[in-house]
C-alpha positions in Angstrom: 56.0 161.7 77.8 54.5 163.0 74.5 56.7 164.5 71.9 55.4 167.9 71.4 55.7 168.1 67.5 54.7 164.5 66.7 52.6 163.5 69.6 54.5 160.2 70.0 55.6 158.8 73.2 59.3 158.8 73.9 62.0 159.5 76.5 64.2 162.4 77.4 67.8 162.7 76.5 70.6 164.7 77.9 73.9 165.6 76.6 76.3 167.4 78.9 79.1 169.8 79.0 79.0 170.9 75.4 81.7 173.5 74.3 81.5 173.6 70.5 78.6 175.2 68.5 78.6 172.3 66.1 77.9 169.9 68.9 75.2 172.2 70.4 73.4 172.4 67.0 73.6 168.6 66.8 71.8 167.9 70.1 69.2 170.6 69.3 68.6 169.1 65.9 68.2 165.7 67.6 65.6 167.3 69.8 67.3 166.4 73.0 65.2 167.5 76.0 68.1 168.9 77.9 71.7 170.0 77.4 74.5 171.5 79.5 76.8 174.1 78.2 80.4 174.1 79.3 81.7 177.7 79.1 84.7 177.1 81.2 87.1 178.0 78.3 85.5 181.4 78.2 85.9 182.3 81.9 88.7 184.7 82.7 89.7 183.5 86.2 92.4 186.2 86.3 89.9 188.6 87.7 90.3 187.1 91.1 93.7 188.7 91.3 92.4 192.1 90.4 91.3 194.8 92.9 87.6 195.8 92.9 88.5 199.0 91.0 90.5 197.1 88.3 87.5 194.6 87.9 85.1 197.5 87.4 87.4 199.1 84.9 88.2 195.9 83.0 84.5 195.3 82.2 83.6 199.0 81.8 81.5 199.0 84.8 83.4 201.7 86.6 80.8 204.3 85.4 78.2 202.3 87.3 80.0 202.5 90.6 78.3 204.6 93.2 80.2 207.8 93.8 80.3 209.2 97.4 
């Protein structure tokens, strides 16, 4: 594989399940070829306990619902 900016041969590198912006910047600066973001701390699983109408209202999507 050729490195796009230097033309040198190299290998791919992967860092996984990054949560913090500082760590994401580090792997980007290190020119890793792949990374996996872990957004699990940002996911609101309580929505599974809401009704459809409550979910629509929570995310301000109720105005998009089709009215009969």
